[in-house]
RODO-2510 file (C-alpha; in nm, 4 decimals, decimal comma):
residues 291
     n   res          X          Y          Z
     1     m     9,9299     9,0003     5,8608
     2     v    10,1070     9,3333     5,8419
     3     r    10,4003     9,1751     6,0162
     4     t    10,6559     9,3776     5,7958
     5     s    10,4688     9,6951     5,9135
     6     l    10,5222     9,6439     6,2467
     7     v    10,9328     9,5087     6,1858
     8     l    10,9574     9,8467     5,9907
     9     s    10,7774    10,1152     6,1763
    10     l    10,9949     9,9208     6,5711
    11     a    11,2957     9,9367     6,3638
    12     a    11,2782    10,3159     6,2700
    13     l    11,2421    10,4157     6,5960
    14     l    11,5452    10,2035     6,6618
    15     r    11,7471    10,3934     6,4042
    16     a    11,5679    10,7488     6,5824
    17     a    11,6998    10,6325     6,8921
    18     a    12,0842    10,4690     6,8439
    19     w    12,3525    10,6683     7,0542
    20     a    12,7190    10,6827     6,9840
    21     q    12,8221    10,3066     6,9428
    22     s    13,1214    10,1550     7,1668
    23     a    13,3898     9,9507     7,0652
    24     a    13,2460     9,6287     7,1223
    25     a    12,9270     9,4418     7,0050
    26     p    12,6543     9,5044     7,1884
    27     a    12,4897     9,2616     7,3797
    28     f    12,1856     9,1738     7,5751
    29     e    12,2708     9,1106     7,9146
    30     v    12,0484     8,8428     7,9227
    31     a    11,8691     8,6114     7,6846
    32     s    11,5719     8,3841     7,6347
    33     i    11,4482     8,2472     7,2887
    34     r    11,1520     7,9734     7,2257
    35     p    10,9371     7,8630     6,9740
    36     a    10,6142     8,0133     6,9297
    37     q    10,3353     7,9283     6,7027
    38     q    10,2414     8,1576     6,4264
    39     p     9,8942     8,3192     6,4051
    40     a     9,7041     8,1849     6,1735
    41     q     9,3884     8,3810     6,1039
    42     g     9,3949     8,7261     6,3387
    43     v     9,7219     8,9242     6,4170
    44     n     9,7500     8,9905     6,7943
    45     l    10,1914     9,1028     6,7781
    46     g    10,4266     9,3471     6,9247
    47     m    10,7780     9,4415     7,0656
    48     r    10,8012     9,5715     7,4129
    49     i    11,0653     9,7738     7,5633
    50     d    11,0061     9,8285     7,9272
    51     g    11,2724     9,9845     8,1051
    52     a    11,5410     9,6790     8,1039
    53     q    11,3381     9,4500     7,8933
    54     v    11,2231     9,3897     7,5775
    55     r    11,0104     9,0983     7,4818
    56     a    10,9014     8,9953     7,0645
    57     t    10,6935     8,7156     6,9187
    58     l    10,7670     8,6983     6,5795
    59     a    10,9468     8,5148     6,2488
    60     l    11,2917     8,4754     6,2342
    61     k    11,2772     8,6606     5,8975
    62     d    11,1418     8,9389     6,0527
    63     f    11,4144     8,9463     6,3326
    64     i    11,6844     8,9063     6,1266
    65     g    11,4900     9,2532     5,8904
    66     i    11,4886     9,4524     6,2816
    67     a    11,8259     9,3248     6,3058
    68     y    12,0210     9,4607     5,9264
    69     s    11,7223     9,7293     5,9057
    70     v    11,6012     9,6118     5,5999
    71     k    11,2693     9,4996     5,4519
    72     v    11,1768     9,1308     5,4638
    73     y    11,1722     9,0882     5,1059
    74     q    11,5033     9,2382     5,0800
    75     i    11,5996     8,8947     5,2573
    76     s    11,7039     8,6009     5,0956
    77     g    11,7100     8,2606     5,2805
    78     p    11,5334     7,9048     5,3133
    79     d    11,2042     7,9225     5,2702
    80     w    11,1611     7,8190     5,6621
    81     l    11,2607     8,1772     5,7488
    82     a    10,9077     8,3262     5,7592
    83     s    10,7328     8,0140     5,8956
    84     e    10,9866     7,9639     6,2793
    85     w    10,8176     8,1912     6,5223
    86     f    11,0172     8,2303     6,8317
    87     d    10,9143     8,4492     7,1981
    88     i    11,2807     8,6434     7,2929
    89     a    11,2740     8,7629     7,6524
    90     a    11,6129     8,9879     7,6503
    91     a    11,7454     9,2472     7,9485
    92     l    11,9239     9,5518     7,8226
    93     p    12,2698     9,5764     7,9734
    94     a    12,2989     9,9164     8,2452
    95     g    12,4229    10,2455     8,0585
    96     s    12,2310    10,0805     7,6883
    97     a    11,9623    10,2468     7,4877
    98     p    11,6759    10,1612     7,2488
    99     g    11,8867    10,2017     6,9852
   100     q    12,1113     9,9688     7,0411
   101     i    11,8330     9,7052     6,9857
   102     p    11,9371     9,6034     6,6610
   103     e    12,3086     9,5267     6,6998
   104     m    12,2531     9,3576     7,0105
   105     l    11,9697     9,0931     6,7580
   106     q    12,2670     9,0669     6,5389
   107     s    12,5295     8,9811     6,8129
   108     l    12,2011     8,7074     6,8994
   109     l    12,1206     8,5510     6,6092
   110     a    12,5063     8,4937     6,5707
   111     e    12,5943     8,3713     6,9182
   112     r    12,2283     8,1133     6,9320
   113     f    12,1980     8,0940     6,5359
   114     q    12,4962     8,0175     6,4186
   115     l    12,3906     8,3102     6,1648
   116     k    12,6002     8,4321     5,8589
   117     l    12,5023     8,6519     5,5693
   118     h    12,6259     8,9085     5,3281
   119     r    12,5133     9,2362     5,1825
   120     d    12,4291     9,2903     4,7596
   121     k    12,2330     9,5108     4,4995
   122     k    11,9796     9,4599     4,3318
   123     d    11,7060     9,5789     4,1167
   124     f    11,3916     9,5941     4,2548
   125     p    11,0213     9,6995     4,0995
   126     v    10,9462     9,9323     4,3269
   127     y    10,6213    10,2537     4,3679
   128     a    10,7756    10,6061     4,4142
   129     l    10,6142    10,8594     4,6354
   130     e    10,6432    11,1983     4,5497
   131     v    10,4747    11,5394     4,5711
   132     g    10,2622    11,5839     4,3591
   133     r    10,3100    11,8314     4,0311
   134     g    10,0522    12,0625     4,2411
   135     g    10,2187    12,0474     4,5548
   136     l    10,0989    11,8971     4,8855
   137     k     9,7750    11,9595     5,0042
   138     m     9,7595    11,8601     5,3838
   139     p     9,8614    12,0561     5,6927
   140     e    10,1508    11,9483     5,8895
   141     n    10,0615    11,8136     6,2348
   142     p    10,2600    12,1010     6,4814
   143     p    10,5157    11,9591     6,7180
   144     d    10,4415    11,7893     7,0246
   145     d    10,6377    11,8790     7,3250
   146     n    10,4502    11,6584     7,5565
   147     t    10,5936    11,3218     7,3363
   148     p    10,8884    11,1718     7,4511
   149     s    11,2244    11,1885     7,2329
   150     a    11,3429    10,9065     7,0980
   151     e    11,6751    10,9654     7,3266
   152     g    11,4881    11,0182     7,6200
   153     g    11,2701    10,7455     7,6523
   154     r    11,3324    10,3382     7,7383
   155     g    11,0077    10,2419     7,6299
   156     v    10,8525    10,1911     7,3561
   157     n    10,5140     9,9786     7,2340
   158     v    10,4413     9,8675     6,8992
   159     g    10,1142     9,6920     6,8497
   160     v     9,9283     9,5006     6,5555
   161     s     9,6001     9,3716     6,5881
   162     g     9,3160     9,2754     6,3094
   163     s     9,1813     9,0191     6,1499
   164     g     9,0190     8,9554     5,8047
   165     q     8,8084     9,2685     5,8676
   166     g     9,1136     9,4839     5,9162
   167     v     9,4102     9,5669     6,0994
   168     s     9,5072     9,8656     6,3920
   169     v     9,8837     9,9763     6,4344
   170     n     9,9808    10,1487     6,6749
   171     l    10,3299    10,2828     6,5851
   172     g    10,4595    10,4182     6,9486
   173     r    10,4090    10,7919     7,0726
   174     g    10,0882    10,8589     6,9145
   175     s    10,1917    10,7667     6,5928
   176     s     9,9189    10,5090     6,4059
   177     y     9,6791    10,3797     6,1178
   178     t     9,3398    10,1239     6,0726
   179     f     9,3388    10,0099     5,7661
   180     a     8,9042     9,9403     5,7619
   181     n     8,5833    10,0047     5,6047
   182     n     8,7462    10,0797     5,2541
   183     q     8,9992    10,3033     5,3941
   184     f     9,3644    10,3874     5,5107
   185     e     9,3196    10,6361     5,8556
   186     a     9,6489    10,7467     5,9519
   187     k     9,7061    10,9340     6,2887
   188     k    10,0272    11,1754     6,3133
   189     l    10,2535    10,9580     5,9862
   190     t    10,5684    11,0343     5,8622
   191     m    10,5988    10,9544     5,4366
   192     t    10,8509    10,7009     5,5553
   193     d    10,5580    10,5353     5,7897
   194     l    10,3278    10,5573     5,5470
   195     a    10,5305    10,3906     5,2519
   196     n    10,7011    10,1592     5,5025
   197     n    10,2841    10,0454     5,5864
   198     m    10,1191    10,0778     5,2497
   199     e    10,3461     9,8608     5,1111
   200     r    10,2470     9,5501     5,2620
   201     f     9,8929     9,6144     5,0783
   202     l    10,0514     9,6147     4,7224
   203     d    10,2408     9,4339     4,4955
   204     r    10,5651     9,6044     4,5099
   205     p    10,7897     9,8292     4,7778
   206     i    10,6986    10,2039     4,7639
   207     v    11,0493    10,3772     4,8444
   208     d    10,9772    10,7765     4,9803
   209     m    11,1137    11,0243     4,7630
   210     t    10,8914    11,2905     4,8972
   211     g    11,1772    11,4659     5,1046
   212     l    10,8676    11,5625     5,3563
   213     k    10,9756    11,5340     5,7485
   214     g    10,6509    11,6302     5,8793
   215     k    10,3714    11,3860     6,0777
   216     y    10,0266    11,3890     5,8885
   217     d     9,6650    11,2906     5,9676
   218     f     9,5250    11,1769     5,6228
   219     a     9,2300    10,9385     5,5043
   220     l     9,2478    10,7360     5,1842
   221     d     8,9314    10,6136     5,0355
   222     l     8,9705    10,3200     4,8476
   223     t     8,6556    10,1307     4,6127
   224     e     8,5211     9,7545     4,8394
   225     e     8,6860     9,6265     4,5532
   226     d     9,0941     9,7697     4,5796
   227     y     9,0279     9,7701     4,9505
   228     r     8,9801     9,4017     4,9822
   229     a     9,1908     9,2882     4,7019
   230     m     9,4651     9,4689     4,9394
   231     l     9,4032     9,2801     5,2382
   232     i     9,4003     8,9456     5,0509
   233     r     9,7751     9,1130     4,8773
   234     a     9,8654     9,1751     5,2818
   235     a     9,7982     8,8478     5,4539
   236     v     9,9442     8,6302     5,1484
   237     s    10,2651     8,8062     5,1826
   238     s    10,2069     8,7064     5,5541
   239     g    10,1981     8,3616     5,4452
   240     i     9,8596     8,3031     5,4962
   241     v     9,7454     8,0110     5,3155
   242     l     9,3829     8,1537     5,1576
   243     p     9,1570     7,9674     4,9242
   244     p     9,1602     8,0164     4,5266
   245     q     8,8317     8,2182     4,5012
   246     a     9,0179     8,4888     4,7324
   247     l     9,3553     8,4796     4,5876
   248     r     9,1331     8,5537     4,2345
   249     l     9,0946     8,8721     4,3728
   250     l     9,4280     8,9884     4,3563
   251     d     9,3801     8,9662     3,8910
   252     t     9,2306     9,2968     3,9385
   253     g     9,5037     9,4767     3,8939
   254     e     9,6651     9,7909     4,0520
   255     p     9,3961     9,9741     4,3313
   256     v     9,3270    10,2430     4,1274
   257     s     9,1531    10,3851     4,4238
   258     l     9,4984    10,3945     4,5797
   259     f     9,6476    10,6244     4,3329
   260     s     9,3516    10,8365     4,3349
   261     a     9,3038    10,8750     4,6832
   262     v     9,6794    10,9605     4,7252
   263     e     9,6885    11,2060     4,4636
   264     k     9,4024    11,4398     4,6513
   265     l     9,6577    11,4284     4,9241
   266     g     9,9554    11,6541     4,6871
   267     l    10,0871    11,2531     4,6771
   268     k    10,1649    11,0490     4,3829
   269     l    10,2725    10,7014     4,3347
   270     e    10,5186    10,6180     4,0311
   271     a    10,5969    10,2390     3,9300
   272     r    10,9816    10,2302     3,8778
   273     k    11,3013    10,0297     3,9117
   274     a    11,5480    10,1103     4,2027
   275     p    11,8483     9,9280     4,3657
   276     l    11,7601     9,8562     4,7056
   277     d    11,9814     9,6546     4,9434
   278     w    11,9777     9,2980     4,9450
   279     l    12,0767     9,0604     5,1891
   280     v    12,1752     8,7266     5,1332
   281     i    12,1831     8,4705     5,4526
   282     d    12,4685     8,1654     5,4168
   283     a    12,4571     8,0091     5,6547
   284     m    12,1979     8,0063     6,0214
   285     r    12,0747     7,7326     6,2025
   286     k    11,6903     7,6498     6,2083
   287     e    11,6577     7,6050     6,5997
   288     p    11,8571     7,8459     6,9247
   289     t    12,1332     7,6630     7,0876
   290     e    11,9507     7,5809     7,4433
   291     n    11,8932     7,9036     7,7074
***
């Protein structure tokens, strides 16, 4: 249900780990691609980078999002990009770093799926996340000297588990959130993390315009009606088919209790339009070439 949240969180970690690039495009030393099943009800996803080994099970659209550092709604292509799931197991070459994985995925998608695309710009309806007029009302977490830096560590774990009763997301290095029991509870989340993960439950993207760089612990209390509608929206966005009676809960309008909870933290969500990158798929195979 929160596939996009996982992809965005991982992409942010990988960008943070990027180092100086070589002249040749980075590529995995070896990679295996096999078909995988799309989860139907619950969710148990993740990407693991353990030493030189990388493994992920995601839809093609998610892999493209990680490779090009965009969100799935910024990708224009055939519908099957969201329904064709694959398990990728790959090995990093000696001397490489996790920050090069997006470029390695670009090479892999081009080689095995013959992916061709171009970039454009498009105006999107968004929610701008900003600091409220009265200033921020939650303390910033102190720096954690025991947390490995993105440049220093080779291991990254990003995991998602959930069901119709809620979802828990581990973003790695102590950052996580749980959306359950009428509440969004966060641990060591940046404002960019909040925007990237909360937008999955809303009707439009969230753009972080706070300028805040710290990490925060906080909780957003919601009404039961808003909480259920947000869970349903996340499920629909992930391609899960729901009965009409469940979809009718999306007609309740904006989740007012969420906006009120955000304001209590000294933040605000404002509806507006903003130009965002638009990735257009020109050509791509539905199945990869053989391993």
